[in-house]
MARFI-799257 format. One record per residue: residue number from 1; residue in three letters; y, z, x of N, C-alpha, C, O in turn. Coordinates in steps of 0.1 Angstrom, whole numbers, padded with zeros to 4 digits. Last residue first. Example, Ala and Ser with C-alpha at 12.3 -4.5 7.8 and 13.67 -1.06 7.14 Angstrom:
REM residues 2
<num: 2 residuo: SER n.c2: -0022 n.c3: 0071 n.c1: 0128 ca.c2: -0011 ca.c3: 0071 ca.c1: 0137 c.c2: 0000 c.c3: 0079 c.c1: 0129 o.c2: 0011 o.c3: 0080 o.c1: 0134>
<num: 1 residuo: ALA n.c2: -0057 n.c3: 0078 n.c1: 0132 ca.c2: -0045 ca.c3: 0078 ca.c1: 0123 c.c2: -0033 c.c3: 0078 c.c1: 0132 o.c2: -0033 o.c3: 0085 o.c1: 0142>
***
This chain:
REM residues 101
<num: 101 residuo: CYS n.c2: 1000 n.c3: 0781 n.c1: 0431 ca.c2: 0997 ca.c3: 0787 ca.c1: 0419 c.c2: 1004 c.c3: 0781 c.c1: 0407 o.c2: 1003 o.c3: 0786 o.c1: 0396>
<num: 100 residuo: LEU n.c2: 1012 n.c3: 0765 n.c1: 0451 ca.c2: 0998 ca.c3: 0763 ca.c1: 0447 c.c2: 0994 c.c3: 0769 c.c1: 0434 o.c2: 0986 o.c3: 0764 o.c1: 0426>
<num: 99 residuo: TYR n.c2: 1038 n.c3: 0776 n.c1: 0453 ca.c2: 1036 ca.c3: 0762 ca.c1: 0448 c.c2: 1022 c.c3: 0759 c.c1: 0444 o.c2: 1020 o.c3: 0751 o.c1: 0435>
<num: 98 residuo: ALA n.c2: 1032 n.c3: 0802 n.c1: 0461 ca.c2: 1040 ca.c3: 0800 ca.c1: 0449 c.c2: 1038 c.c3: 0786 c.c1: 0444 o.c2: 1036 o.c3: 0784 o.c1: 0432>
<num: 97 residuo: ILE n.c2: 1019 n.c3: 0797 n.c1: 0486 ca.c2: 1012 ca.c3: 0803 ca.c1: 0475 c.c2: 1019 c.c3: 0801 c.c1: 0462 o.c2: 1012 o.c3: 0799 o.c1: 0452>
<num: 96 residuo: ALA n.c2: 1041 n.c3: 0786 n.c1: 0500 ca.c2: 1029 ca.c3: 0778 ca.c1: 0497 c.c2: 1021 c.c3: 0784 c.c1: 0486 o.c2: 1016 o.c3: 0776 o.c1: 0478>
<num: 95 residuo: VAL n.c2: 1059 n.c3: 0808 n.c1: 0500 ca.c2: 1063 ca.c3: 0796 ca.c1: 0494 c.c2: 1051 c.c3: 0787 c.c1: 0491 o.c2: 1050 o.c3: 0781 o.c1: 0480>
<num: 94 residuo: ILE n.c2: 1043 n.c3: 0826 n.c1: 0516 ca.c2: 1047 ca.c3: 0829 ca.c1: 0502 c.c2: 1051 c.c3: 0817 c.c1: 0494 o.c2: 1048 o.c3: 0816 o.c1: 0482>
<num: 93 residuo: SER n.c2: 1041 n.c3: 0811 n.c1: 0540 ca.c2: 1029 ca.c3: 0814 ca.c1: 0532 c.c2: 1032 c.c3: 0818 c.c1: 0518 o.c2: 1025 o.c3: 0815 o.c1: 0509>
<num: 92 residuo: GLY n.c2: 1068 n.c3: 0811 n.c1: 0548 ca.c2: 1061 ca.c3: 0798 ca.c1: 0545 c.c2: 1049 c.c3: 0801 c.c1: 0537 o.c2: 1046 o.c3: 0793 o.c1: 0528>
<num: 91 residuo: THR n.c2: 1072 n.c3: 0838 n.c1: 0552 ca.c2: 1080 ca.c3: 0831 ca.c1: 0542 c.c2: 1073 c.c3: 0818 c.c1: 0538 o.c2: 1072 o.c3: 0815 o.c1: 0526>
<num: 90 residuo: LEU n.c2: 1054 n.c3: 0842 n.c1: 0574 ca.c2: 1053 ca.c3: 0849 ca.c1: 0561 c.c2: 1060 c.c3: 0842 c.c1: 0550 o.c2: 1055 o.c3: 0841 o.c1: 0539>
<num: 89 residuo: VAL n.c2: 1065 n.c3: 0824 n.c1: 0593 ca.c2: 1051 ca.c3: 0823 ca.c1: 0588 c.c2: 1049 c.c3: 0830 c.c1: 0575 o.c2: 1043 o.c3: 0824 o.c1: 0566>
<num: 88 residuo: ILE n.c2: 1091 n.c3: 0834 n.c1: 0597 ca.c2: 1088 ca.c3: 0820 ca.c1: 0593 c.c2: 1075 c.c3: 0819 c.c1: 0587 o.c2: 1073 o.c3: 0812 o.c1: 0577>
<num: 87 residuo: VAL n.c2: 1085 n.c3: 0861 n.c1: 0605 ca.c2: 1093 ca.c3: 0858 ca.c1: 0593 c.c2: 1091 c.c3: 0844 c.c1: 0588 o.c2: 1089 o.c3: 0842 o.c1: 0576>
<num: 86 residuo: LEU n.c2: 1071 n.c3: 0855 n.c1: 0629 ca.c2: 1064 ca.c3: 0862 ca.c1: 0618 c.c2: 1072 c.c3: 0860 c.c1: 0605 o.c2: 1066 o.c3: 0858 o.c1: 0595>
<num: 85 residuo: VAL n.c2: 1091 n.c3: 0843 n.c1: 0645 ca.c2: 1079 ca.c3: 0836 ca.c1: 0641 c.c2: 1072 c.c3: 0842 c.c1: 0630 o.c2: 1067 o.c3: 0835 o.c1: 0621>
<num: 84 residuo: VAL n.c2: 1109 n.c3: 0865 n.c1: 0647 ca.c2: 1113 ca.c3: 0853 ca.c1: 0640 c.c2: 1101 c.c3: 0845 c.c1: 0636 o.c2: 1101 o.c3: 0839 o.c1: 0625>
<num: 83 residuo: PHE n.c2: 1092 n.c3: 0884 n.c1: 0661 ca.c2: 1097 ca.c3: 0887 ca.c1: 0648 c.c2: 1102 c.c3: 0874 c.c1: 0640 o.c2: 1099 o.c3: 0873 o.c1: 0628>
<num: 82 residuo: VAL n.c2: 1089 n.c3: 0870 n.c1: 0686 ca.c2: 1077 ca.c3: 0873 ca.c1: 0677 c.c2: 1081 c.c3: 0876 c.c1: 0663 o.c2: 1075 o.c3: 0871 o.c1: 0654>
<num: 81 residuo: VAL n.c2: 1115 n.c3: 0869 n.c1: 0695 ca.c2: 1108 ca.c3: 0857 ca.c1: 0693 c.c2: 1096 c.c3: 0859 c.c1: 0683 o.c2: 1094 o.c3: 0851 o.c1: 0674>
<num: 80 residuo: GLY n.c2: 1120 n.c3: 0897 n.c1: 0698 ca.c2: 1128 ca.c3: 0888 ca.c1: 0689 c.c2: 1121 c.c3: 0876 c.c1: 0686 o.c2: 1121 o.c3: 0872 o.c1: 0674>
<num: 79 residuo: PHE n.c2: 1101 n.c3: 0905 n.c1: 0717 ca.c2: 1100 ca.c3: 0910 ca.c1: 0703 c.c2: 1108 c.c3: 0901 c.c1: 0694 o.c2: 1104 o.c3: 0899 o.c1: 0683>
<num: 78 residuo: TRP n.c2: 1105 n.c3: 0898 n.c1: 0743 ca.c2: 1098 ca.c3: 0889 ca.c1: 0735 c.c2: 1097 c.c3: 0893 c.c1: 0721 o.c2: 1092 o.c3: 0886 o.c1: 0712>
<num: 77 residuo: ARG n.c2: 1119 n.c3: 0920 n.c1: 0754 ca.c2: 1126 ca.c3: 0907 ca.c1: 0753 c.c2: 1119 c.c3: 0897 c.c1: 0745 o.c2: 1125 o.c3: 0888 o.c1: 0739>
<num: 76 residuo: ILE n.c2: 1100 n.c3: 0941 n.c1: 0755 ca.c2: 1110 ca.c3: 0941 ca.c1: 0745 c.c2: 1117 c.c3: 0927 c.c1: 0743 o.c2: 1120 o.c3: 0923 o.c1: 0732>
<num: 75 residuo: VAL n.c2: 1086 n.c3: 0937 n.c1: 0779 ca.c2: 1079 ca.c3: 0934 ca.c1: 0767 c.c2: 1090 c.c3: 0932 c.c1: 0755 o.c2: 1088 o.c3: 0924 o.c1: 0747>
<num: 74 residuo: ASN n.c2: 1103 n.c3: 0946 n.c1: 0800 ca.c2: 1098 ca.c3: 0932 ca.c1: 0800 c.c2: 1091 c.c3: 0928 c.c1: 0787 o.c2: 1091 o.c3: 0916 o.c1: 0784>
<num: 73 residuo: ASP n.c2: 1109 n.c3: 0972 n.c1: 0793 ca.c2: 1120 ca.c3: 0963 ca.c1: 0795 c.c2: 1115 c.c3: 0948 c.c1: 0794 o.c2: 1122 o.c3: 0940 o.c1: 0788>
<num: 72 residuo: VAL n.c2: 1083 n.c3: 0983 n.c1: 0793 ca.c2: 1091 ca.c3: 0983 ca.c1: 0780 c.c2: 1102 c.c3: 0972 c.c1: 0781 o.c2: 1104 o.c3: 0965 o.c1: 0772>
<num: 71 residuo: LEU n.c2: 1077 n.c3: 0981 n.c1: 0820 ca.c2: 1069 ca.c3: 0974 ca.c1: 0810 c.c2: 1076 c.c3: 0973 c.c1: 0797 o.c2: 1076 o.c3: 0962 o.c1: 0791>
<num: 70 residuo: TRP n.c2: 1096 n.c3: 0998 n.c1: 0832 ca.c2: 1096 ca.c3: 0984 ca.c1: 0835 c.c2: 1088 c.c3: 0976 c.c1: 0824 o.c2: 1092 o.c3: 0965 o.c1: 0820>
<num: 69 residuo: TYR n.c2: 1089 n.c3: 1023 n.c1: 0820 ca.c2: 1102 ca.c3: 1017 ca.c1: 0818 c.c2: 1102 c.c3: 1002 c.c1: 0820 o.c2: 1108 o.c3: 0994 o.c1: 0813>
<num: 68 residuo: VAL n.c2: 1064 n.c3: 1025 n.c1: 0833 ca.c2: 1065 ca.c3: 1025 ca.c1: 0818 c.c2: 1078 c.c3: 1018 c.c1: 0814 o.c2: 1079 o.c3: 1010 o.c1: 0805>
<num: 67 residuo: PRO n.c2: 1071 n.c3: 1028 n.c1: 0860 ca.c2: 1063 ca.c3: 1016 ca.c1: 0855 c.c2: 1063 c.c3: 1015 c.c1: 0840 o.c2: 1063 o.c3: 1003 o.c1: 0835>
<num: 66 residuo: GLU n.c2: 1086 n.c3: 1053 n.c1: 0858 ca.c2: 1092 ca.c3: 1041 ca.c1: 0862 c.c2: 1084 c.c3: 1028 c.c1: 0858 o.c2: 1090 o.c3: 1019 o.c1: 0853>
<num: 65 residuo: PHE n.c2: 1074 n.c3: 1078 n.c1: 0855 ca.c2: 1076 ca.c3: 1070 ca.c1: 0843 c.c2: 1082 c.c3: 1056 c.c1: 0846 o.c2: 1084 o.c3: 1048 o.c1: 0837>
<num: 64 residuo: ALA n.c2: 1075 n.c3: 1089 n.c1: 0881 ca.c2: 1062 ca.c3: 1087 ca.c1: 0875 c.c2: 1063 c.c3: 1077 c.c1: 0863 o.c2: 1054 o.c3: 1069 o.c1: 0860>
<num: 63 residuo: ALA n.c2: 1103 n.c3: 1092 n.c1: 0884 ca.c2: 1096 ca.c3: 1083 ca.c1: 0893 c.c2: 1082 c.c3: 1080 c.c1: 0887 o.c2: 1077 o.c3: 1068 o.c1: 0889>
<num: 62 residuo: ASP n.c2: 1107 n.c3: 1112 n.c1: 0865 ca.c2: 1114 ca.c3: 1099 ca.c1: 0863 c.c2: 1107 c.c3: 1088 c.c1: 0872 o.c2: 1105 o.c3: 1077 o.c1: 0868>
<num: 61 residuo: VAL n.c2: 1093 n.c3: 1133 n.c1: 0876 ca.c2: 1089 ca.c3: 1127 ca.c1: 0863 c.c2: 1095 c.c3: 1114 c.c1: 0861 o.c2: 1088 o.c3: 1105 o.c1: 0856>
<num: 60 residuo: ALA n.c2: 1108 n.c3: 1137 n.c1: 0899 ca.c2: 1094 ca.c3: 1133 ca.c1: 0901 c.c2: 1089 c.c3: 1127 c.c1: 0888 o.c2: 1081 o.c3: 1117 o.c1: 0888>
<num: 59 residuo: THR n.c2: 1132 n.c3: 1145 n.c1: 0888 ca.c2: 1132 ca.c3: 1133 ca.c1: 0896 c.c2: 1118 c.c3: 1128 c.c1: 0898 o.c2: 1115 o.c3: 1116 o.c1: 0897>
<num: 58 residuo: ASP n.c2: 1125 n.c3: 1169 n.c1: 0876 ca.c2: 1130 ca.c3: 1158 ca.c1: 0868 c.c2: 1129 c.c3: 1145 c.c1: 0875 o.c2: 1126 o.c3: 1134 o.c1: 0870>
<num: 57 residuo: SER n.c2: 1120 n.c3: 1186 n.c1: 0896 ca.c2: 1108 ca.c3: 1181 ca.c1: 0890 c.c2: 1112 c.c3: 1169 c.c1: 0881 o.c2: 1104 o.c3: 1160 o.c1: 0878>
<num: 56 residuo: GLY n.c2: 1149 n.c3: 1178 n.c1: 0914 ca.c2: 1138 ca.c3: 1187 ca.c1: 0912 c.c2: 1126 c.c3: 1180 c.c1: 0906 o.c2: 1123 o.c3: 1168 o.c1: 0909>
<num: 55 residuo: GLY n.c2: 1171 n.c3: 1165 n.c1: 0939 ca.c2: 1166 ca.c3: 1167 ca.c1: 0926 c.c2: 1154 c.c3: 1176 c.c1: 0926 o.c2: 1150 o.c3: 1181 o.c1: 0936>
<num: 54 residuo: PHE n.c2: 1181 n.c3: 1165 n.c1: 0965 ca.c2: 1186 ca.c3: 1156 ca.c1: 0956 c.c2: 1182 c.c3: 1158 c.c1: 0942 o.c2: 1188 o.c3: 1152 o.c1: 0932>
<num: 53 residuo: SER n.c2: 1168 n.c3: 1183 n.c1: 0982 ca.c2: 1182 ca.c3: 1186 ca.c1: 0979 c.c2: 1188 c.c3: 1176 c.c1: 0969 o.c2: 1199 o.c3: 1179 o.c1: 0964>
<num: 52 residuo: ASN n.c2: 1136 n.c3: 1190 n.c1: 0967 ca.c2: 1144 ca.c3: 1184 ca.c1: 0977 c.c2: 1159 c.c3: 1187 c.c1: 0973 o.c2: 1161 o.c3: 1193 o.c1: 0963>
<num: 51 residuo: TYR n.c2: 1105 n.c3: 1194 n.c1: 0953 ca.c2: 1117 ca.c3: 1201 ca.c1: 0958 c.c2: 1124 c.c3: 1193 c.c1: 0969 o.c2: 1117 o.c3: 1190 o.c1: 0979>
<num: 50 residuo: LEU n.c2: 1083 n.c3: 1179 n.c1: 0946 ca.c2: 1090 ca.c3: 1186 ca.c1: 0935 c.c2: 1103 c.c3: 1193 c.c1: 0940 o.c2: 1110 o.c3: 1198 o.c1: 0932>
<num: 49 residuo: LEU n.c2: 1072 n.c3: 1168 n.c1: 0969 ca.c2: 1075 ca.c3: 1159 ca.c1: 0958 c.c2: 1084 c.c3: 1166 c.c1: 0948 o.c2: 1093 o.c3: 1159 o.c1: 0942>
<num: 48 residuo: SER n.c2: 1069 n.c3: 1190 n.c1: 0986 ca.c2: 1077 ca.c3: 1179 ca.c1: 0991 c.c2: 1081 c.c3: 1169 c.c1: 0979 o.c2: 1091 o.c3: 1163 o.c1: 0979>
<num: 47 residuo: ARG n.c2: 1051 n.c3: 1206 n.c1: 0972 ca.c2: 1065 ca.c3: 1210 ca.c1: 0974 c.c2: 1074 c.c3: 1199 c.c1: 0979 o.c2: 1086 o.c3: 1199 o.c1: 0975>
<num: 46 residuo: LEU n.c2: 1029 n.c3: 1189 n.c1: 0972 ca.c2: 1035 ca.c3: 1193 ca.c1: 0959 c.c2: 1049 c.c3: 1198 c.c1: 0961 o.c2: 1058 o.c3: 1194 o.c1: 0954>
<num: 45 residuo: CYS n.c2: 1023 n.c3: 1188 n.c1: 1000 ca.c2: 1026 ca.c3: 1175 ca.c1: 0992 c.c2: 1033 c.c3: 1179 c.c1: 0979 o.c2: 1043 o.c3: 1172 o.c1: 0975>
<num: 44 residuo: VAL n.c2: 1018 n.c3: 1215 n.c1: 1005 ca.c2: 1029 ca.c3: 1208 ca.c1: 1012 c.c2: 1033 c.c3: 1195 c.c1: 1004 o.c2: 1045 o.c3: 1193 o.c1: 1002>
<num: 43 residuo: LYS n.c2: 0995 n.c3: 1219 n.c1: 0989 ca.c2: 1007 ca.c3: 1227 ca.c1: 0987 c.c2: 1020 c.c3: 1220 c.c1: 0993 o.c2: 1030 o.c3: 1220 o.c1: 0987>
<num: 42 residuo: GLY n.c2: 0978 n.c3: 1201 n.c1: 1001 ca.c2: 0982 ca.c3: 1199 ca.c1: 0987 c.c2: 0994 c.c3: 1207 c.c1: 0984 o.c2: 1003 o.c3: 1202 o.c1: 0977>
<num: 41 residuo: TYR n.c2: 0974 n.c3: 1213 n.c1: 1026 ca.c2: 0980 ca.c3: 1199 ca.c1: 1025 c.c2: 0985 c.c3: 1196 c.c1: 1011 o.c2: 0996 o.c3: 1191 o.c1: 1009>
<num: 40 residuo: ARG n.c2: 0962 n.c3: 1236 n.c1: 1019 ca.c2: 0975 ca.c3: 1237 ca.c1: 1025 c.c2: 0982 c.c3: 1223 c.c1: 1024 o.c2: 0994 o.c3: 1223 o.c1: 1022>
<num: 39 residuo: TRP n.c2: 0938 n.c3: 1225 n.c1: 1008 ca.c2: 0946 ca.c3: 1234 ca.c1: 1000 c.c2: 0961 c.c3: 1235 c.c1: 1006 o.c2: 0970 o.c3: 1233 o.c1: 0998>
<num: 38 residuo: ARG n.c2: 0927 n.c3: 1212 n.c1: 1030 ca.c2: 0932 ca.c3: 1204 ca.c1: 1018 c.c2: 0941 c.c3: 1213 c.c1: 1009 o.c2: 0950 o.c3: 1207 o.c1: 1004>
<num: 37 residuo: GLN n.c2: 0922 n.c3: 1234 n.c1: 1046 ca.c2: 0932 ca.c3: 1224 ca.c1: 1051 c.c2: 0937 c.c3: 1216 c.c1: 1039 o.c2: 0948 o.c3: 1213 o.c1: 1038>
<num: 36 residuo: VAL n.c2: 0903 n.c3: 1247 n.c1: 1031 ca.c2: 0915 ca.c3: 1254 ca.c1: 1034 c.c2: 0926 c.c3: 1244 c.c1: 1038 o.c2: 0937 o.c3: 1245 o.c1: 1034>
<num: 35 residuo: LEU n.c2: 0883 n.c3: 1228 n.c1: 1031 ca.c2: 0888 ca.c3: 1232 ca.c1: 1019 c.c2: 0902 c.c3: 1239 c.c1: 1021 o.c2: 0911 o.c3: 1237 o.c1: 1013>
<num: 34 residuo: GLY n.c2: 0876 n.c3: 1226 n.c1: 1058 ca.c2: 0882 ca.c3: 1215 ca.c1: 1052 c.c2: 0889 c.c3: 1218 c.c1: 1038 o.c2: 0899 o.c3: 1213 o.c1: 1035>
<num: 33 residuo: ARG n.c2: 0865 n.c3: 1252 n.c1: 1061 ca.c2: 0877 ca.c3: 1248 ca.c1: 1069 c.c2: 0884 c.c3: 1236 c.c1: 1062 o.c2: 0896 o.c3: 1236 o.c1: 1062>
<num: 32 residuo: LEU n.c2: 0843 n.c3: 1250 n.c1: 1044 ca.c2: 0854 ca.c3: 1259 ca.c1: 1041 c.c2: 0867 c.c3: 1256 c.c1: 1048 o.c2: 0877 o.c3: 1257 o.c1: 1043>
<num: 31 residuo: LEU n.c2: 0829 n.c3: 1230 n.c1: 1059 ca.c2: 0832 ca.c3: 1228 ca.c1: 1045 c.c2: 0844 c.c3: 1237 c.c1: 1041 o.c2: 0853 o.c3: 1232 o.c1: 1034>
<num: 30 residuo: PRO n.c2: 0825 n.c3: 1242 n.c1: 1084 ca.c2: 0834 ca.c3: 1231 ca.c1: 1083 c.c2: 0838 c.c3: 1228 c.c1: 1069 o.c2: 0849 o.c3: 1223 o.c1: 1066>
<num: 29 residuo: PRO n.c2: 0827 n.c3: 1278 n.c1: 1083 ca.c2: 0819 ca.c3: 1266 ca.c1: 1082 c.c2: 0829 c.c3: 1254 c.c1: 1080 o.c2: 0840 o.c3: 1256 o.c1: 1075>
<num: 28 residuo: CYS n.c2: 0846 n.c3: 1298 n.c1: 1107 ca.c2: 0842 ca.c3: 1294 ca.c1: 1093 c.c2: 0835 c.c3: 1281 c.c1: 1093 o.c2: 0837 o.c3: 1272 o.c1: 1102>
<num: 27 residuo: ARG n.c2: 0855 n.c3: 1306 n.c1: 1130 ca.c2: 0841 ca.c3: 1306 ca.c1: 1129 c.c2: 0837 c.c3: 1302 c.c1: 1115 o.c2: 0825 o.c3: 1304 o.c1: 1111>
<num: 26 residuo: ARG n.c2: 0883 n.c3: 1305 n.c1: 1129 ca.c2: 0876 ca.c3: 1298 ca.c1: 1139 c.c2: 0861 c.c3: 1296 c.c1: 1137 o.c2: 0855 o.c3: 1286 o.c1: 1141>
<num: 25 residuo: ARG n.c2: 0890 n.c3: 1318 n.c1: 1104 ca.c2: 0896 ca.c3: 1306 ca.c1: 1109 c.c2: 0888 c.c3: 1298 c.c1: 1119 o.c2: 0887 o.c3: 1286 o.c1: 1118>
<num: 24 residuo: TYR n.c2: 0881 n.c3: 1342 n.c1: 1093 ca.c2: 0872 ca.c3: 1330 ca.c1: 1092 c.c2: 0879 c.c3: 1317 c.c1: 1097 o.c2: 0874 o.c3: 1306 o.c1: 1094>
<num: 23 residuo: GLY n.c2: 0893 n.c3: 1367 n.c1: 1091 ca.c2: 0891 ca.c3: 1360 ca.c1: 1104 c.c2: 0882 c.c3: 1348 c.c1: 1104 o.c2: 0876 o.c3: 1346 o.c1: 1114>
<num: 22 residuo: LEU n.c2: 0900 n.c3: 1379 n.c1: 1068 ca.c2: 0888 ca.c3: 1384 ca.c1: 1075 c.c2: 0885 c.c3: 1377 c.c1: 1088 o.c2: 0876 o.c3: 1381 o.c1: 1095>
<num: 21 residuo: LEU n.c2: 0921 n.c3: 1363 n.c1: 1059 ca.c2: 0924 ca.c3: 1377 ca.c1: 1064 c.c2: 0912 c.c3: 1382 c.c1: 1072 o.c2: 0914 o.c3: 1390 o.c1: 1081>
<num: 20 residuo: LEU n.c2: 0907 n.c3: 1341 n.c1: 1049 ca.c2: 0916 ca.c3: 1340 ca.c1: 1061 c.c2: 0919 c.c3: 1353 c.c1: 1067 o.c2: 0921 o.c3: 1354 o.c1: 1079>
<num: 19 residuo: LEU n.c2: 0893 n.c3: 1352 n.c1: 1028 ca.c2: 0886 ca.c3: 1346 ca.c1: 1039 c.c2: 0895 c.c3: 1345 c.c1: 1052 o.c2: 0890 o.c3: 1347 o.c1: 1063>
<num: 18 residuo: LEU n.c2: 0915 n.c3: 1360 n.c1: 1012 ca.c2: 0905 ca.c3: 1370 ca.c1: 1017 c.c2: 0898 c.c3: 1365 c.c1: 1029 o.c2: 0896 o.c3: 1372 o.c1: 1039>
<num: 17 residuo: ARG n.c2: 0926 n.c3: 1335 n.c1: 1006 ca.c2: 0934 ca.c3: 1345 ca.c1: 1014 c.c2: 0925 c.c3: 1356 c.c1: 1020 o.c2: 0927 o.c3: 1360 o.c1: 1031>
<num: 16 residuo: LEU n.c2: 0905 n.c3: 1324 n.c1: 0991 ca.c2: 0910 ca.c3: 1318 ca.c1: 1004 c.c2: 0918 c.c3: 1327 c.c1: 1012 o.c2: 0916 o.c3: 1328 o.c1: 1024>
<num: 15 residuo: CYS n.c2: 0904 n.c3: 1342 n.c1: 0969 ca.c2: 0893 ca.c3: 1340 ca.c1: 0978 c.c2: 0897 c.c3: 1334 c.c1: 0991 o.c2: 0892 o.c3: 1338 o.c1: 1002>
<num: 14 residuo: LEU n.c2: 0930 n.c3: 1338 n.c1: 0958 ca.c2: 0926 ca.c3: 1351 ca.c1: 0963 c.c2: 0914 c.c3: 1350 c.c1: 0973 o.c2: 0914 o.c3: 1356 o.c1: 0983>
<num: 13 residuo: ARG n.c2: 0928 n.c3: 1311 n.c1: 0950 ca.c2: 0938 ca.c3: 1315 ca.c1: 0960 c.c2: 0934 c.c3: 1328 c.c1: 0966 o.c2: 0936 o.c3: 1330 o.c1: 0978>
<num: 12 residuo: ALA n.c2: 0908 n.c3: 1313 n.c1: 0930 ca.c2: 0906 ca.c3: 1305 ca.c1: 0942 c.c2: 0916 c.c3: 1308 c.c1: 0953 o.c2: 0912 o.c3: 1309 o.c1: 0965>
<num: 11 residuo: PRO n.c2: 0921 n.c3: 1331 n.c1: 0912 ca.c2: 0908 ca.c3: 1335 ca.c1: 0919 c.c2: 0906 c.c3: 1326 c.c1: 0931 o.c2: 0901 o.c3: 1331 o.c1: 0942>
<num: 10 residuo: GLY n.c2: 0944 n.c3: 1314 n.c1: 0904 ca.c2: 0945 ca.c3: 1328 ca.c1: 0910 c.c2: 0932 c.c3: 1332 c.c1: 0918 o.c2: 0933 o.c3: 1336 o.c1: 0929>
<num: 9 residuo: LEU n.c2: 0941 n.c3: 1291 n.c1: 0891 ca.c2: 0942 ca.c3: 1290 ca.c1: 0905 c.c2: 0942 c.c3: 1304 c.c1: 0912 o.c2: 0940 o.c3: 1305 o.c1: 0924>
<num: 8 residuo: LEU n.c2: 0939 n.c3: 1300 n.c1: 0864 ca.c2: 0929 ca.c3: 1292 ca.c1: 0869 c.c2: 0929 c.c3: 1292 c.c1: 0885 o.c2: 0918 o.c3: 1292 o.c1: 0891>
<num: 7 residuo: LEU n.c2: 0963 n.c3: 1315 n.c1: 0861 ca.c2: 0950 ca.c3: 1321 ca.c1: 0858 c.c2: 0938 c.c3: 1313 c.c1: 0864 o.c2: 0928 o.c3: 1319 o.c1: 0868>
<num: 6 residuo: SER n.c2: 0982 n.c3: 1296 n.c1: 0867 ca.c2: 0980 ca.c3: 1308 ca.c1: 0876 c.c2: 0967 c.c3: 1315 c.c1: 0873 o.c2: 0961 o.c3: 1320 o.c1: 0883>
<num: 5 residuo: ARG n.c2: 0979 n.c3: 1280 n.c1: 0845 ca.c2: 0976 ca.c3: 1274 ca.c1: 0858 c.c2: 0974 c.c3: 1286 c.c1: 0868 o.c2: 0965 o.c3: 1285 o.c1: 0876>
<num: 4 residuo: GLN n.c2: 0987 n.c3: 1297 n.c1: 0824 ca.c2: 0973 ca.c3: 1291 ca.c1: 0824 c.c2: 0969 c.c3: 1286 c.c1: 0838 o.c2: 0958 o.c3: 1288 o.c1: 0843>
<num: 3 residuo: GLY n.c2: 1014 n.c3: 1301 n.c1: 0831 ca.c2: 1004 ca.c3: 1312 ca.c1: 0831 c.c2: 0990 c.c3: 1308 c.c1: 0831 o.c2: 0982 o.c3: 1314 o.c1: 0838>
<num: 2 residuo: ARG n.c2: 1025 n.c3: 1276 n.c1: 0828 ca.c2: 1025 ca.c3: 1282 ca.c1: 0841 c.c2: 1015 c.c3: 1293 c.c1: 0842 o.c2: 1008 o.c3: 1295 o.c1: 0852>
<num: 1 residuo: MET n.c2: 1021 n.c3: 1272 n.c1: 0801 ca.c2: 1015 ca.c3: 1263 ca.c1: 0810 c.c2: 1014 c.c3: 1269 c.c1: 0824 o.c2: 1004 o.c3: 1268 o.c1: 0830>
***
């Protein structure tokens, strides 16, 4: 996964570095300047999300899955009621079929 990402981002990173080395900071077009700023902002955001003194990428993954955990916790409580109702309905239908036949 890491190798594929570096293959895709490598040429873009190389082009941005070449443009910055050539002195395009002040006289570069606004579109390119915005692209460079977004690239730097994205790197800072990614580093701040995935690296701190309390945890690493595992902490970010746990934070991303928190809504899924909440949904499972709230849905599971109704499974008991649903299964009891299904057992009653299925048992009742088998008894009704046996009496009708």
